[in-house]
C-alpha positions in Angstrom: 5.4 -4.9 -14.2 8.8 -6.1 -13.7 9.9 -9.4 -14.4 11.4 -11.4 -11.5 13.3 -15.0 -11.6 15.9 -16.8 -9.9 18.9 -17.4 -11.4 22.3 -19.6 -10.4 24.4 -17.6 -12.8 27.8 -16.6 -12.2 27.7 -12.5 -11.9 30.6 -12.5 -14.5 29.0 -15.2 -17.1 25.3 -12.8 -17.2 24.3 -10.9 -19.6 22.7 -7.7 -18.1 22.6 -4.1 -17.9 24.0 -4.4 -14.1 25.1 -6.3 -11.4 23.5 -4.9 -8.2 25.8 -5.9 -5.2 25.1 -4.6 -1.6 27.9 -2.3 0.6 27.2 -2.1 4.4 28.5 1.1 6.9 31.2 -0.5 8.5 33.2 0.9 11.9 36.0 2.0 9.7 34.3 2.5 6.2 32.4 0.5 3.3 32.2 -3.2 4.1 31.6 -5.7 0.9 27.9 -7.7 2.1 27.4 -10.9 1.0 26.6 -12.0 -2.4 29.0 -10.0 -3.9 32.5 -11.8 -3.2 33.0 -12.9 -6.7 32.7 -9.2 -7.9 34.8 -8.2 -5.4 37.6 -11.1 -6.0 37.6 -9.8 -9.6 38.3 -6.1 -8.0 41.0 -8.3 -6.4 39.6 -7.3 -3.4 39.9 -3.6 -3.3 36.2 -3.0 -4.5 35.3 -1.8 -0.7 38.1 0.6 -1.3 37.4 2.1 -4.5 33.6 2.9 -3.3 35.1 4.6 -0.7 37.2 6.3 -3.7 33.9 7.2 -5.1 32.6 8.7 -1.8 30.5 5.5 -0.7 30.3 4.7 3.0 27.4 2.0 2.8 24.8 4.4 3.7 21.1 3.6 3.2 19.8 4.8 0.1 23.6 5.2 -1.3 23.5 4.3 -5.1 26.9 4.2 -6.3 27.4 3.2 -10.2 31.0 2.3 -11.5 32.7 0.3 -14.9 32.4 -3.3 -14.3 35.5 -5.6 -13.9 37.0 -6.7 -16.8 35.9 -9.9 -18.4 32.4 -9.4 -17.2 29.4 -9.6 -19.6 27.5 -6.9 -17.4 28.7 -2.7 -18.6 28.0 -1.6 -15.0 28.1 -2.7 -10.7 25.7 -0.9 -9.1 26.6 -1.1 -5.5 23.5 0.0 -2.9 23.6 1.3 0.7 22.6 -1.6 3.2 23.0 0.9 6.5 25.2 -0.7 9.9 26.4 -4.1 9.3 24.8 -6.7 11.4 25.9 -7.9 14.4 27.8 -11.3 14.4 25.4 -14.1 13.2 22.9 -12.0 12.1 21.2 -11.5 8.9 20.4 -8.6 7.0 16.8 -7.2 7.8 13.9 -8.1 5.2 13.3 -4.7 5.1 16.6 -3.6 4.9 16.7 -5.9 1.7 13.6 -4.6 0.6 15.2 -1.3 0.4 18.2 -1.8 -1.2 16.7 -3.7 -4.4 14.2 -0.8 -4.4 17.0 1.8 -4.5 18.7 -0.4 -7.4 15.9 -0.9 -9.5 15.1 3.1 -9.1 18.7 3.2 -10.0 18.3 1.0 -13.4 15.3 2.9 -14.8 14.9 2.0 -18.7 17.4 -0.8 -18.2 16.5 -4.5 -19.7 17.9 -6.4 -17.1 19.7 -6.2 -13.8 21.0 -9.0 -11.9 20.9 -8.8 -7.9 23.8 -10.1 -6.4 22.5 -8.9 -2.8 22.2 -11.4 0.6 20.6 -14.2 -0.1 20.3 -16.3 2.4 16.9 -17.8 2.8 13.9 -17.9 0.2 12.5 -15.2 2.6 15.4 -13.2 1.4 14.3 -13.8 -2.0 11.2 -12.5 -1.4 12.2 -9.2 0.5 14.4 -8.2 -2.7 11.6 -9.6 -5.3 9.3 -7.3 -3.5 11.7 -4.3 -3.5 12.6 -4.6 -6.9 9.4 -5.0 -8.1 8.0 -1.9 -6.0 11.2 0.2 -6.6 10.8 -0.2 -10.4 7.0 1.6 -10.4 6.8 4.1 -12.7 2.7 6.0 -13.3 2.7 6.8 -17.6 -0.9 6.5 -18.0 -1.0 10.2 -18.9 2.8 10.8 -20.7 3.7 10.9 -24.2 5.5 7.5 -23.5 2.4 5.9 -23.0 -0.1 7.8 -25.6 1.9 8.7 -28.5 4.8 6.3 -28.5 3.4 4.0 -30.9 7.0 2.8 -32.8 10.2 2.4 -31.9 11.3 5.9 -33.2 8.4 8.2 -31.5 9.5 6.0 -28.3 13.0 6.9 -28.7 12.3 10.7 -28.9 9.6 10.6 -26.9 9.7 13.0 -23.2 10.3 11.1 -20.1 10.6 8.2 -22.0 12.6 5.8 -19.1 10.7 3.2 -18.7 11.0 0.9 -15.7 13.4 -2.1 -15.0 12.3 -4.8 -17.2 13.6 -8.2 -15.1 15.1 -8.2 -11.8 17.1 -11.9 -11.9 17.7 -12.5 -8.5 21.4 -14.5 -8.0 21.9 -17.1 -5.4 18.7 -18.5 -5.9 17.3 -21.4 -6.3 15.4 -21.8 -9.3 14.0 -25.3 -8.6 13.8 -24.9 -4.9 9.7 -25.1 -4.3 10.3 -22.9 -0.9 12.3 -20.4 -3.5 9.8 -20.3 -6.1 6.6 -19.6 -4.1 8.5 -16.8 -2.4 8.6 -15.2 -5.8 5.5 -16.1 -6.9 3.8 -14.4 -3.9 6.1 -11.2 -4.4 5.3 -11.0 -8.4 1.3 -11.2 -7.3 2.1 -9.5 -4.0 3.6 -6.5 -6.2 1.0 -6.4 -9.6 -1.6 -6.1 -6.8 -0.1 -3.2 -4.9 1.3 -1.5 -7.6 -2.5 -1.7 -9.1 -3.3 -0.1 -5.7 -0.5 2.6 -6.4 -2.2 3.0 -10.4 -5.8 4.0 -8.9 -4.3 6.2 -6.3 -2.6 8.5 -8.9 -5.7 8.1 -11.4 -6.9 11.3 -12.1 -10.6 12.2 -10.7 -12.2 13.0 -13.7 -11.3 9.3 -14.9 -11.5 8.1 -11.7 -15.0 8.4 -10.2 -17.1 5.6 -8.3 -18.3 4.1 -10.9 -15.1 4.1 -13.0 -13.3 2.7 -9.5 -16.6 0.0 -9.2 -15.8 -1.4 -12.6 -12.2 -2.0 -12.1 -13.5 -3.8 -9.1 -16.0 -5.9 -11.3 -13.2 -6.5 -14.1 -10.6 -7.9 -11.5 -13.2 -10.4 -10.0 -13.8 -11.7 -13.2 -10.2 -12.4 -14.0 -9.6 -13.7 -10.1 -13.1 -15.5 -9.5 -14.1 -12.9 -6.8 -17.7 -12.4 -6.6 -18.3 -8.5 -6.9 -22.2 -7.0 -6.2 -22.1 -3.2 -6.7 -25.2 -1.1 -5.2 -25.7 2.3 -7.0 -27.1 5.0 -5.5 -30.9 3.6 -6.3 -29.9 0.7 -4.6 -28.5 2.7 -2.0 -31.6 4.8 -1.0 -33.7 1.8 -1.0 -31.1 0.2 1.8 -30.9 3.7 3.8 -27.4 4.0 3.4 -27.2 7.4 4.7 -23.8 7.9 5.1 -22.8 7.1 1.8 -25.8 8.9 0.3 -25.0 12.4 2.4 -21.1 12.3 1.6 -22.3 11.6 -2.6 -25.0 13.9 -2.6 -23.1 17.2 -3.8 -21.6 15.4 -6.8 -23.1 14.9 -10.4 -20.7 11.3 -9.8 -23.2 9.2 -7.6 -21.8 7.0 -5.3 -21.3 3.3 -5.0 -20.9 0.5 -2.1 -18.6 -2.5 -4.2 -18.9 -6.0 -2.1 -15.7 -8.1 -3.5 -16.0 -12.0 -1.8 -13.2 -14.4 -1.8 -13.8 -17.5 -0.1 -12.2 -21.3 0.1 -13.5 -24.7 0.3 -11.0 -24.5 3.2 -11.4 -21.3 5.2 -12.2 -21.6 8.4 -11.6 -18.1 9.5 -13.3 -15.1 7.7 -11.5 -11.7 7.5 -14.0 -8.6 6.4 -11.6 -5.5 4.9 -13.6 -2.2 4.5 -11.7 0.9 2.6 -12.4 4.4 3.0 -12.8 5.4 -0.7 -13.5 8.9 -1.4 -12.2 9.3 -5.0 -12.2 13.0 -5.0 -12.4 15.3 -1.4 -13.6 19.1 -1.7 -14.1 19.3 1.6 -17.9 19.5 0.8 -20.1 22.7 2.1 -17.2 22.8 4.8 -14.4 23.5 1.9 -10.9 23.4 2.2 -8.4 26.2 2.0 -6.4 26.3 -0.7 -3.3 24.4 -0.8 -5.3 21.1 0.6 -7.3 20.3 -2.3 -4.8 19.3 -4.8 -3.7 16.0 -3.8 -6.9 14.6 -2.8 -7.4 11.9 -5.5 -6.0 10.0 -3.3 -8.4 10.0 -0.8 -9.6 7.1 -1.8 -6.3 5.0 -1.3 -8.0 2.6 1.9 -10.3 1.4 -0.6 -7.6 1.1 -3.3 -5.3 -1.2 -0.1 -8.4 -3.0 0.6 -9.1 -3.5 -3.3 -5.4 -4.9 -3.6 -5.5 -7.1 -0.5 -8.4 -9.1 -1.6 -7.3 -9.6 -5.1 -3.6 -10.9 -3.9 -5.3 -13.2 -1.2 -7.6 -14.7 -4.1 -4.4 -14.9 -6.5 -2.6 -16.8 -3.5 -5.4 -18.9 -3.0 -5.4 -18.4 0.7 -7.4 -21.0 2.8 -9.7 -18.1 4.3 -12.6 -16.6 3.2 -12.0 -12.7 2.4 -14.6 -9.8 1.7 -13.8 -6.1 0.8 -16.2 -3.6 0.8 -15.3 -0.4 -1.0 -17.5 2.5 0.5 -17.4 5.3 -2.7 -18.2 8.6 -3.0 -17.2 12.4 -4.3 -17.5 14.9 -1.5 -18.3 18.1 -3.6 -19.8 21.4 -2.8 -23.2 22.1 -4.9 -26.6 22.8 -3.9 -27.6 19.4 -3.4 -24.6 18.6 -0.9 -24.8 17.9 3.3 -25.2 20.9 5.0 -23.1 21.8 8.2 -26.2 20.8 10.2 -28.4 18.6 8.5 -28.8 14.9 10.1 -28.4 11.8 8.7 -30.2 8.6 9.2 -27.4 5.8 8.6 -27.9 2.3 7.6 -27.2 1.5 10.9 -30.4 3.3 12.0 -28.7 5.6 14.4 -28.7 9.5 13.4 -25.8 11.2 12.9 -25.6 15.5 12.8 -22.6 16.4 10.3 -20.9 19.7 12.2 -18.2 19.2 9.7 -18.5 17.8 5.8 -15.0 17.5 5.7 -15.5 15.0 8.2 -17.2 12.2 5.8 -15.0 9.8 5.4 -16.5 8.4 9.0 -19.7 9.4 8.0 -18.8 6.1 4.4 -16.9 4.1 6.7 -19.6 3.7 9.2 -22.5 2.7 6.6 -19.7 -0.1 5.1 -18.7 -1.1 8.8 -22.6 -1.4 9.7 -23.0 -3.6 6.5 -19.8 -5.7 6.8 -20.5 -6.9 10.4 -24.0 -8.4 8.9 -22.3 -11.1 7.7 -20.6 -11.9 11.4 -16.6 -12.0 10.1 -14.1 -13.1 12.6 -12.5 -9.4 12.6 -13.2 -6.4 10.2 -10.3 -4.0 9.6 -11.2 -0.6 8.5 -8.2 1.3 6.5 -8.6 4.5 5.6 -6.9 8.6 4.6 -9.3 9.6 7.7 -7.3 12.4 9.9 -5.0 15.1 8.9 -4.2 15.1 13.0 -3.1 11.2 12.9 -0.3 12.5 10.4 0.3 15.5 12.9 1.0 12.8 15.4 2.9 10.2 13.2 4.1 12.0 10.6 4.1 11.4 6.7 5.4 7.6 6.9 3.6 6.1 9.9 0.0 4.5 9.9 -2.2 4.4 13.6 -4.0 1.4 14.4 -6.8 1.8 16.8 -8.8 -1.2 17.7 -11.9 -2.8 19.9 -9.0 -5.6 21.3 -6.0 -4.8 22.9 -4.4 -8.0 22.1 -6.0 -7.2 18.1 -4.8 -4.3 18.4 -0.7 -5.4 19.0 -1.0 -8.6 16.6 -1.7 -5.9 13.8 1.1 -3.7 15.0 3.3 -6.8 13.9 2.3 -8.0 11.2 2.6 -4.5 9.8 6.3 -4.4 11.0 6.4 -7.8 9.6 4.9 -6.9 6.5 7.6 -3.8 6.4 5.1 -0.9 7.2 5.8 1.7 9.6 2.8 1.8 12.2 2.1 2.4 15.8 -0.7 1.4 17.9 -3.3 4.1 19.5 -5.1 4.6 22.4 -9.2 5.0 22.5 -10.0 7.1 25.5 -13.7 7.4 26.4 -13.4 10.3 27.8 -13.3 11.8 24.5 -16.8 10.2 23.1 -18.8 12.8 24.9 -16.9 15.3 22.8 -19.6 13.5 19.7 -23.3 14.3 22.1 -25.4 15.9 19.8 -28.2 17.9 20.8 -30.3 16.8 18.0 -29.0 13.1 16.4 -27.6 10.2 18.2 -24.3 11.3 17.5 -22.4 13.8 16.0 -19.5 13.6 13.4 -17.0 16.1 15.2 -16.0 15.7 18.1 -13.2 17.3 20.3 -10.4 19.1 18.2 -7.5 18.2 20.2 -7.0 13.7 19.4 -9.4 14.3 16.4 -7.7 11.4 15.1 -9.0 9.5 18.1 -12.1 10.8 18.1 -12.7 9.5 14.6 -12.2 6.1 15.5 -14.2 6.0 18.5 -16.7 7.5 15.9 -16.1 4.3 13.8 -16.5 1.7 16.7 -20.4 3.3 16.9 -21.1 1.2 14.2 -19.2 -2.2 14.5 -20.9 -5.0 14.9 -21.7 -6.5 18.9 -19.3 -8.7 19.6 -16.9 -8.2 16.5 -13.4 -7.8 16.6 -12.1 -4.6 15.0 -9.2 -2.5 14.1 -9.2 1.0 12.1 -5.7 1.7 10.4 -5.6 5.6 9.7 -3.2 5.4 7.0 -3.3 9.3 5.8 0.1 10.0 6.2 2.0 6.9 4.4 -1.0 6.7 1.6 0.2 9.9 -0.7 4.2 10.7 -1.2 4.8 14.0 -2.4 8.7 14.1 -1.8 11.4 12.0 -3.7 11.2 8.8 -3.8 13.1 6.5 -1.1 13.8 3.1 -1.0 10.7 1.3 -2.9 8.3 4.2 -2.3 8.0 6.2 -5.6 6.4 10.0 -5.5 2.2 9.7 -5.5 0.5 6.6 -4.5 2.3 4.3 -2.1 -0.2 1.4 -1.6 0.0 1.7 2.0 -1.8 -1.3 4.1 -1.9 -3.8 1.1 1.0 -5.6 2.9 -0.7 -6.0 6.3 -4.0 -7.0 5.4 -2.4 -9.7 2.8 0.1 -10.8 5.7 -3.0 -10.3 8.1 -4.8 -12.8 5.9 -2.2 -15.6 5.8 -1.6 -15.5 9.4 -5.1 -16.0 10.1 -5.1 -19.1 7.3 -2.6 -20.6 9.0 -4.0 -20.6 11.9 -1.6 -17.8 13.9 -4.3 -15.3 14.9 -6.4 -17.8 17.2 
């Protein structure tokens, strides 16, 4: 994990592999951003002209390296694009700083230390830059030679893809003795370490991360951070009547689990419940996915990974709110014992569900977990799931959908996600779509109308939320797993989508901002 430090040192005198500066896109060309004044002065005020000559425009995502000026102890200056210059008297947006820091951290992979001389005017700016650097530096190397066989320096030097993540990010202009700045960086460290752990879980191959293994990870984290962890195995699930989770996991040699993580604060006035879909591999079951749709299905537990990471982060931050996390873990496989289309499952709530498509399995495990979470009477339940391809078609690969049984709460979640830097969009729950799930055999079917399938899934989940409990559903099917080239602080593979939104929700709730 990248070390995050605050520094009052001058850019010229700091020993580092590179000095990171910001450059914005002005009306007449690139403009050097605040924080880089001393670097610009060392270029006789011509840094912007030099960068323009090198092809830089200040556009977001750009990274331009050039030799450091004479007298600097760092050999390289890395200029990262910030996008448009803010309007007069306006500061750079936190998300702009996060992304720029992420671009820099990726460009400096393999470096021991980088000094970030980006616009830093407040503790919030320091936190944003720290988050971006730590998230951008992420690298999943557990299955590469550099991690497995590089036992000494010589072997590491020769190992393939041996560039490790940036080791240290020093934030210039920070105030090491200021409580607000220190708290912002400490928060960023706890948040990004747990978010990156969620990414690790999402990226782990399903032969190593199956329900029992995921539960073991949760138990270990619980011991480390004072979180109470309860695991229901297949026998306890059968005894308790968890027909949804058992039905989805029936075809796999790796039996399902339901994990409860409980963080409590003696000063808490509110209780939040987070519920995560944890399909550690989704083949589609008997309704087998077509070729080309199976290869990334290790990511179908990204909702549970987000919930797990958020609960641990909340515990590490010591927030004054009670948070319960529920991980509904199963592997959806075809076999002679698998649930068939046409089977009827009796859920934990007592309702019966006709399974019309075994690839609509996430809503089945979530239904049991939502009913169980409702028994604690929390002030609000938020479920997170890579639930529907329909949501990806609606919102694309970078935005998650939000549905809720309370319009004001849905709006609050949308605002919180935006504040945290996670693109989201509020979605409706049209009641007329509920009729499509009527079943002649059971209380409800797990499929409805094809059009609006993401909304249909939300309506299905709503049926299993306890009466009078405020609830929201986050469908992260698009942004949970990134298959393209890295951008900003987002890597290829697992992203940790929704972790920051859940943690920010917990912070706002602890502060009494949500009523």
